[in-house]
C-alpha positions in Angstrom: 21.7 -1.3 22.1 21.9 1.1 24.9 19.1 1.1 27.6 18.5 4.0 29.5 16.6 3.6 33.0 14.2 6.1 33.8 13.2 6.7 37.6 9.7 5.5 38.3 8.7 9.3 39.2 9.3 10.1 35.5 7.7 6.8 34.1 4.6 6.9 36.0 3.2 10.1 34.8 3.9 9.2 31.3 2.0 5.8 31.8 -1.1 7.5 33.6 -1.4 9.9 30.5 -2.2 6.8 28.4 -4.6 5.1 30.6 -8.1 6.6 31.1 -8.7 8.2 34.4 -11.6 6.3 35.8 -12.7 2.8 35.5 -16.0 4.1 33.8 -14.0 5.8 30.9 -11.8 2.5 30.8 -14.8 0.6 30.1 -16.2 3.0 27.6 -12.9 2.6 25.9 -13.3 -1.1 25.7 -17.0 -1.1 25.1 -16.9 1.1 22.1 -14.4 -0.9 19.9 -12.1 2.1 20.1 -9.3 -0.1 22.3 -9.3 -2.8 19.2 -9.2 -0.2 16.5 -6.2 1.4 18.2 -4.5 -1.6 19.5 -5.1 -4.5 17.1 -6.6 -6.7 19.5 -5.0 -10.2 19.8 -3.7 -9.4 16.3 -1.2 -6.9 17.9 -0.4 -3.2 17.7 1.3 -3.7 14.2 -2.1 -4.7 13.0 -4.4 -2.1 14.5 -7.1 -1.0 12.3 -6.1 2.6 12.2 -2.6 1.8 10.8 -4.4 1.2 7.4 -7.9 2.7 7.9 -6.6 5.8 9.6 -7.5 7.5 12.9 -10.9 8.8 11.3 -11.6 5.6 9.4 -11.1 7.4 6.3 -8.8 4.9 4.4 -5.7 5.8 2.9 -7.1 7.4 -0.3 -5.5 4.8 -2.4 -6.3 1.0 -1.9 -7.6 1.0 1.7 -11.2 1.4 2.2 -13.0 3.9 4.3 -14.9 2.5 7.0 -16.2 5.4 8.7 -20.1 5.6 8.4 -20.8 2.3 6.9 -23.4 0.1 8.3 -22.0 -1.8 11.4 -23.8 -5.0 10.4 -22.2 -4.8 7.0 -18.5 -4.2 8.5 -19.2 -7.1 11.0 -20.2 -9.5 8.0 -16.9 -8.5 6.2 -14.7 -9.3 9.2 -16.6 -12.7 9.6 -15.9 -13.1 5.9 -12.2 -12.4 6.2 -12.0 -14.7 9.3 -13.7 -17.7 7.8 -11.7 -17.2 4.2 -15.0 -16.1 2.3 -12.9 -12.9 1.5 -9.2 -13.2 1.0 -6.7 -10.6 2.0 -3.9 -12.1 3.9 -3.4 -9.2 6.5 -7.2 -8.9 7.0 -7.6 -12.6 7.3 -5.0 -12.7 9.9 -6.5 -9.8 11.8 -10.2 -11.0 11.7 -9.2 -14.8 12.5 -7.8 -13.2 15.9 -11.0 -11.3 16.8 -13.8 -13.0 18.9 -17.3 -12.3 17.5 -18.1 -9.7 20.3 -14.9 -7.9 19.3 -15.8 -7.7 15.6 -19.2 -6.4 16.6 -17.6 -3.8 18.9 -15.0 -2.3 16.5 -17.6 -2.5 13.5 -19.9 -0.3 15.7 -17.1 2.0 16.4 -16.3 2.7 12.8 -20.0 2.9 11.8 -20.5 5.5 14.4 -17.8 7.7 12.8 -19.0 10.4 10.3 -18.1 9.6 6.8 -15.9 12.0 4.7 -18.0 14.3 2.5 -18.3 13.1 -0.9 -17.2 15.2 -4.0 -19.5 15.3 -7.1 -18.9 12.6 -9.3 -16.2 13.2 -11.9 -17.4 13.8 -15.4 -15.8 10.9 -17.2 -16.3 8.5 -20.0 -20.1 8.3 -21.1 -19.8 4.4 -21.3 -18.8 3.9 -17.8 -21.4 6.1 -16.6 -24.0 4.3 -18.9 -22.7 0.8 -17.3 -23.1 2.2 -13.7 -26.7 3.6 -14.2 -28.0 1.0 -16.6 -25.9 -2.0 -16.6 -25.3 -4.2 -19.7 -28.4 -6.4 -20.1 -26.6 -8.1 -23.0 -23.9 -9.3 -20.8 -26.2 -10.1 -18.0 -24.9 -7.0 -15.6 -27.2 -5.3 -13.4 -26.7 -1.7 -13.0 -24.3 -0.8 -10.2 -26.8 2.0 -9.3 -29.6 -0.6 -8.7 -27.9 -1.6 -5.4 -25.5 1.2 -4.8 -27.8 4.1 -5.4 -27.7 6.6 -8.4 -24.8 8.8 -6.8 -23.1 5.8 -5.1 -24.7 6.6 -1.5 -25.3 3.1 -1.0 -29.0 1.2 -0.7 -29.4 -0.1 2.7 -26.9 -2.3 4.9 -26.2 -4.9 2.4 -25.1 -2.5 -0.4 -22.5 -0.4 0.8 -21.9 3.2 -0.5 -19.2 3.7 -3.2 -19.1 7.3 -3.1 -16.0 8.4 -1.0 -14.3 5.1 -1.4 -10.8 5.4 -3.2 -10.5 4.7 -6.8 -7.9 2.2 -6.3 -9.8 0.4 -3.8 -12.9 -0.1 -6.0 -10.7 -0.8 -9.1 -9.3 -3.8 -7.0 -12.5 -5.0 -5.8 -13.8 -5.3 -9.3 -10.8 -6.8 -10.5 
């Protein structure tokens, strides 16, 4: 491997562009949870939240969920569940175990403050699926999804997150 030594007069301006200009802005960067989302905290840069959930918290459109605009308490509880093994997803377990409670709280608040992506009108699909979502299946003991997640999937309070705007693949994997 070839190493190139750069003079300090070239490196210093590049580094200063990455560091907030004032202590006040540096504290804001840490306090908001943005630093954890962008750096991965103690889980390391390869595990930074944005690498899977996107710079705007919108997920990947396939199997990684949207975090933007979800309730902060809900997000924090999910991180705690990953940290203590109640939810199992090895990469998320690894990351959440390395975050302290205050870090989970800050990064959850950071994503909660982001605007969610605009949702599209629900696709007109199979009538049996729509009926299951809106009515449940009492004969099988299934409550309607809409009872907790709202008639349009908009969510119903902090314990019942919105399903609208989440990737289809992610939702299917959660149901499986």
